[in-house]
C-alpha positions in Angstrom: 56.2 104.3 101.4 56.2 101.5 98.9 59.8 100.4 99.7 59.0 100.1 103.4 55.9 98.1 102.6 57.9 95.7 100.5 60.5 95.4 103.2 57.8 94.6 105.8 56.7 91.7 103.7 60.1 90.2 103.6 60.8 87.2 105.7 64.0 86.0 107.3 66.7 84.6 105.0 65.8 81.2 103.7 67.6 78.3 105.4 69.6 77.6 102.2 70.9 81.2 102.0 71.6 81.1 105.7 73.7 78.0 105.4 75.7 79.5 102.6 76.3 82.7 104.6 77.3 80.7 107.7 79.8 78.6 105.7 81.3 81.8 104.1 81.5 83.4 107.5 83.4 80.4 108.9 85.7 80.3 105.9 86.5 84.0 105.9 86.0 85.2 109.4 87.7 82.5 111.5 90.2 84.1 113.7 89.2 87.6 112.7 87.8 90.2 115.1 84.6 91.5 113.6 84.5 94.6 115.8 84.5 97.3 113.1 86.7 99.5 115.3 89.5 97.0 115.3 91.9 96.0 112.5 92.0 92.4 111.4 94.7 90.5 113.3 95.6 88.5 110.3 99.1 89.4 109.0 99.4 91.5 105.9 101.3 88.6 104.4 103.4 85.6 105.5 106.9 84.4 104.8 109.9 86.4 103.6 107.8 89.4 102.5 106.4 90.0 106.0 109.6 91.6 107.3 109.9 93.8 104.2 106.3 95.0 104.6 106.6 95.9 108.2 110.2 97.3 108.2 110.2 100.9 109.1 106.4 101.2 109.3 106.4 103.5 112.3 109.1 105.8 110.7 107.2 106.0 107.4 103.9 106.8 109.1 105.5 109.5 111.2 106.8 111.2 108.1 103.4 111.2 106.4 101.9 114.7 105.9 98.7 115.6 107.9 95.4 115.0 106.0 93.1 117.8 105.3 90.1 115.5 105.6 89.4 112.2 107.4 87.5 109.7 105.4 84.5 110.3 107.5 84.5 114.0 106.6 85.3 113.6 102.9 86.6 110.6 100.9 89.6 111.9 99.1 89.9 108.8 97.0 91.7 107.0 94.3 90.5 104.0 92.3 92.8 101.0 92.2 92.3 98.6 89.3 93.5 95.0 89.7 93.5 92.4 86.9 95.2 89.2 87.8 97.3 88.5 90.9 98.8 91.6 92.4 102.4 92.2 93.6 102.0 93.0 97.3 105.2 95.1 97.4 104.0 97.2 94.5 100.6 97.6 96.3 102.3 98.8 99.5 104.4 101.3 97.5 101.4 102.7 95.6 99.3 103.0 98.8 102.0 104.7 100.7 102.6 107.1 97.8 98.9 107.9 97.6 98.8 108.6 101.3 101.7 110.9 101.0 99.7 112.9 98.5 96.8 113.3 101.0 94.6 110.6 99.6 92.6 109.0 102.5 90.6 106.3 100.7 91.0 103.8 97.9 88.4 101.8 96.0 89.7 98.3 95.1 88.3 97.5 91.6 88.5 94.0 90.1 86.6 92.2 87.4 83.9 89.6 87.3 82.4 88.2 84.1 79.4 86.8 82.3 79.6 84.9 79.0 77.6 87.3 76.9 75.2 90.2 77.3 72.1 87.9 77.6 73.7 85.4 80.0 72.1 84.4 83.3 75.2 83.8 85.4 78.1 85.9 86.6 81.4 84.4 87.6 85.0 85.2 88.6 88.1 84.3 86.5 90.9 82.3 88.0 93.3 84.2 85.7 92.0 87.8 85.9 90.1 88.1 89.2 92.2 88.4 92.4 91.5 85.7 94.9 89.8 86.6 98.1 93.0 85.8 100.0 94.8 88.4 97.7 92.1 90.9 98.2 92.3 90.4 102.0 96.1 91.1 101.8 95.5 94.2 99.6 92.9 95.6 102.0 95.1 95.0 105.0 98.0 96.8 103.3 95.8 99.7 102.5 94.7 99.9 106.1 98.3 99.7 107.2 99.0 102.7 105.0 96.3 104.7 106.6 93.7 104.4 103.9 90.0 103.4 104.1 88.8 100.9 101.6 85.8 100.4 99.3 85.4 97.0 97.7 84.2 97.4 94.2 83.7 94.3 91.9 83.0 95.5 88.3 81.6 93.5 85.4 84.2 93.3 82.6 82.6 94.1 79.3 85.2 93.1 76.7 83.1 90.1 75.7 80.2 92.4 74.8 82.2 94.6 72.4 81.8 92.4 69.3 78.0 92.8 69.7 78.3 96.6 70.2 77.1 96.5 73.8 78.5 97.3 77.2 77.7 96.4 80.8 74.9 99.0 80.9 73.0 97.0 78.2 72.9 93.5 79.6 69.6 91.7 79.2 69.6 88.3 80.9 67.0 85.9 79.4 66.1 84.9 82.9 66.5 87.9 85.2 65.7 85.8 88.3 68.5 83.4 87.7 70.9 86.4 87.0 70.0 88.0 90.3 70.5 84.8 92.1 73.9 84.4 90.7 74.8 88.0 91.2 73.6 88.0 94.8 75.8 85.0 95.6 78.8 86.9 94.2 78.0 90.0 96.3 77.4 88.1 99.5 80.8 86.5 99.2 82.4 90.0 99.0 80.1 91.2 101.8 81.7 88.6 104.1 85.2 89.8 103.0 84.2 93.4 103.6 82.9 92.7 107.1 85.9 90.6 108.1 88.4 93.2 106.9 86.7 96.3 108.3 86.3 97.7 104.8 84.6 101.1 104.9 82.2 100.5 102.0 81.0 97.9 99.6 79.8 98.9 96.1 76.9 96.7 95.1 76.8 97.5 91.4 78.4 99.7 88.8 76.7 101.1 85.7 74.2 98.2 85.3 71.8 100.6 83.6 69.5 98.1 82.0 68.9 96.3 85.3 68.2 99.4 87.5 64.5 100.1 87.0 63.2 96.6 86.7 63.4 93.9 89.4 63.2 96.4 92.3 62.3 93.5 94.6 65.5 91.7 93.6 67.7 94.7 94.4 65.9 95.2 97.7 66.4 91.6 98.6 70.1 91.8 97.7 70.6 94.9 99.8 68.7 93.3 102.8 70.8 90.1 102.6 74.1 92.0 102.3 73.2 94.0 105.4 72.7 90.8 107.3 76.4 90.2 106.9 78.1 93.5 106.4 77.6 96.5 108.7 79.5 99.1 106.7 78.4 101.5 104.0 76.7 100.5 100.8 76.6 102.3 97.5 75.8 101.8 93.9 77.5 103.6 91.0 75.3 105.2 88.3 76.6 106.1 84.9 76.6 109.9 84.3 73.9 109.8 81.7 71.1 108.5 83.9 71.6 110.6 87.1 68.2 112.3 86.5 66.5 108.9 86.9 67.9 108.2 90.3 64.9 109.6 92.2 62.6 107.1 90.5 64.6 104.1 91.6 63.3 102.6 94.8 66.3 100.7 96.0 68.6 103.8 96.2 66.8 104.9 99.4 68.2 101.8 101.1 71.8 102.8 100.4 74.2 105.0 102.3 75.5 106.8 99.3 74.7 107.2 95.6 77.8 106.8 93.4 78.2 108.8 90.2 80.7 107.8 87.5 81.1 111.4 86.2 82.2 111.1 82.6 80.3 114.2 81.4 81.7 115.5 78.2 83.1 119.0 78.4 83.0 120.5 74.9 85.9 122.8 74.9 89.1 123.3 72.8 92.3 121.5 73.5 93.9 124.4 75.5 90.9 125.1 77.9 92.0 126.6 81.2 90.9 125.3 84.6 88.4 128.2 84.9 86.9 127.3 81.5 86.6 123.7 82.5 85.0 124.6 85.8 82.5 126.8 84.0 81.6 124.0 81.6 81.3 121.5 84.4 78.9 123.8 86.2 76.8 124.2 83.0 76.6 120.4 82.5 75.4 119.5 86.0 73.5 122.6 87.2 70.2 121.0 86.2 71.0 118.0 88.3 71.5 119.9 91.6 67.9 119.2 92.7 68.5 115.4 92.2 71.9 115.4 93.7 70.9 117.3 96.8 68.4 114.6 97.8 71.2 112.0 98.4 74.6 111.6 99.8 76.7 111.6 96.6 80.1 110.1 96.1 81.9 110.6 92.7 83.0 107.0 92.3 84.8 107.6 89.0 86.2 110.8 87.4 89.4 111.4 85.5 91.0 112.1 82.2 94.0 111.1 80.1 96.8 113.7 79.9 96.0 114.4 76.3 94.9 117.6 74.6 91.1 117.9 74.6 90.6 114.5 76.4 87.8 116.1 78.5 85.6 115.9 75.3 85.7 112.1 75.7 86.8 111.6 79.3 85.7 107.9 79.2 88.1 107.0 76.4 90.9 104.7 77.4 93.1 105.9 74.5 93.1 108.8 72.1 95.5 107.6 69.4 95.8 110.9 67.5 96.0 113.0 70.6 98.9 115.1 71.8 100.4 114.3 75.2 99.8 117.3 77.5 100.0 116.7 81.3 98.6 120.2 81.9 95.2 119.0 80.7 95.0 116.5 83.6 96.2 119.2 86.0 93.5 121.6 84.9 90.8 118.9 84.8 91.5 117.8 88.4 91.4 121.4 89.5 88.1 122.2 87.9 86.5 118.8 88.9 87.4 119.3 92.5 86.0 122.8 92.7 82.8 121.7 90.9 82.1 118.5 92.8 83.5 119.1 96.3 80.5 121.2 97.4 78.1 118.6 96.0 79.6 115.4 97.2 80.8 113.3 100.2 83.9 112.1 98.2 85.7 112.0 94.9 87.6 108.9 93.6 89.9 109.7 90.7 90.1 107.1 87.9 92.5 105.2 88.0 95.8 103.7 89.2 96.3 100.2 87.7 98.5 97.8 89.6 101.0 96.1 87.3 100.7 98.8 84.6 103.7 100.0 82.5 104.7 103.3 84.1 105.7 104.6 80.7 102.3 104.1 79.2 100.0 107.1 78.8 97.2 106.4 81.2 94.6 107.9 83.6 97.0 107.5 86.5 98.1 110.9 88.0 101.2 109.3 89.7 104.5 110.7 88.5 102.8 113.6 86.8 102.3 117.3 87.7 98.8 116.3 88.8 100.3 115.1 92.0 100.8 118.7 93.1 97.2 119.5 92.6 96.1 116.5 94.7 98.5 117.6 97.5 97.0 121.1 97.4 93.5 119.7 97.8 94.1 117.0 100.4 97.1 117.9 102.6 96.4 120.1 105.5 98.2 123.5 105.3 99.4 122.7 101.8 100.5 125.8 99.9 98.0 127.2 97.4 98.6 129.0 94.1 
């Protein structure tokens, strides 16, 4: 196989990379038990919040409903989006609420940046990217709440909008420099993932223009990440390129293939769950041969609670739409029944920490959709 041939030609990590990795490991892993079966001994937080965080933990956990699936069986997931510096009490409340619904996994999404669509360097933002210390606390809180964690840095694309482009269309003028910068970013999060016992690390999201070219760079990145992190690796493909996955060499080195499943479902505003499921099936039937070759995780899927939102499920707002929470209920129902037999997990999009609870958003929390989630993911939950 070509991929194996390329890997056989690889040599050990260069002394420079090794030194960087060693330094990162010292900085992040000092005092942390790296046995993947043990929880990090670092406290969730320090100071006055510690007592509040741990108060009543045992009592709360005992009251949690039994899960239908463990995260090793099926990742019943929710995406968590963090811009800026999160409130840890809010995070704990959100995670415990999700666990009470039967959710067993969370993907921690946070932004990184590049200056324009042709830039050769990626970077984090002191204002908008959570610090690694904050991410460590968030991960520990999720674990304390009984949730497995995927670490998922995502390239913010707001700076590309004036040029009419998105993250899937970046074109660095010097791809080698871009990959060097991107790999340095990912290796830092690989250290964090290993030291916190994160279940998975997502090495890329919707970087469509970078997927086919530079296969050697992706293979090098994966190999170097695996020198540090022993958990699961995945990459998220945009829904419109799933048929190309089989032709991409690096995917065979991953544990899972992620699908950001924003397929348009061309139905009227009042479509029932059965109608949505039928349309879902039509849209992806031709992909079954591709999907069956890999372990698939639906890394993003969701819809706004607005009439007809499934026609543009990727839209963050539908200004002229009519608020209708039943739309989200029916969409979750249809999506689960369509994708559960085809996947190893589903991560709904999205709960945003710090978001105004009165804002119309993708979040299912506080909406009738919660009852659908319970039905799917709580053991012995009543069914309609």
